[in-house]
C-alpha positions, 0 to 999 in steps of 0.5 A, spaced: 849 333 430 847 338 425 841 336 420 846 336 414 850 330 418 844 327 420 841 327 413 847 324 410 847 318 415 840 317 413 841 317 406 847 312 406 842 308 410 837 308 405 842 307 399 844 301 402 837 298 403 836 300 396 842 297 394 842 290 398 835 289 396 837 289 388 843 285 390 840 280 394 834 279 388 839 279 383 843 273 387 837 269 388 835 269 380 843 267 378 843 262 384 836 259 382 835 261 375 828 263 377 825 270 376 820 268 381 826 267 386 826 275 387 818 275 389 820 269 394 826 273 397 822 279 398 816 275 401 822 272 406 824 279 407 818 282 409 815 277 413 822 276 417 822 284 418 815 283 421 816 278 425 823 280 428 821 288 429 818 287 435 824 283 438 829 288 435 825 294 437 826 292 444 833 291 444 834 298 441 830 301 446 834 297 452 841 299 450 843 306 451 849 306 446 845 308 440 851 310 436 854 303 437 847 300 435 847 304 429 855 302 427 853 295 429 847 295 424 851 298 418 857 293 419 853 287 420 849 289 413 855 290 410 858 283 413 852 279 411 852 282 404 859 281 403 858 273 405 852 273 399 857 276 394 863 271 396 858 265 396 855 267 389 862 269 386 866 264 389 862 258 390 855 259 387 853 251 387 852 252 395 848 258 394 841 255 394 835 259 395 835 257 403 842 260 404 840 266 400 833 266 405 837 266 411 842 272 409 836 276 407 833 274 414 840 277 417 840 283 413 833 285 415 835 284 422 841 288 421 837 294 417 832 294 423 838 295 428 840 301 424 833 303 423 832 303 431 838 307 432 836 312 427 829 313 429 832 315 436 837 320 433 831 323 429 827 324 436 834 326 440 837 331 435 831 334 432 827 338 436 819 337 437 818 344 434 822 343 427 821 335 427 814 336 423 817 341 418 823 337 417 820 330 416 818 332 409 825 333 407 828 327 411 823 323 407 825 326 400 832 325 402 831 317 404 827 316 397 832 319 393 837 315 396 833 309 396 832 310 388 839 311 387 841 305 391 837 301 386 
């Protein structure tokens, strides 16, 4: 896998993360009518990520098909985001904070799954001797994609 292709996949992942963070926060505000729901939802996201990351990390380490995990994580995140969008668009009365919190936890799990697979690809496809030099470029691309997504 070339560095350019790897950076493109990484950038798409971070764009999705930025977009989903803003979208789910916007949904929370629209569904509850409270701006404080944004902070509450971000707290749910952070705590759920902290709690499930050891479990997802072990899962990623134990499964040898990393490309499948990467795809599964991205498709899952898209699917859960689509559910949130459909609920908000077609049935906003059934989108209480609990439903959005549950979707946020599922999105966190999907993001962790993709991130674990991406970390594997980083360690596998970029050799140790150039990885340190490339990390600055990778992090810059990630931050630009995250900003663009938000």
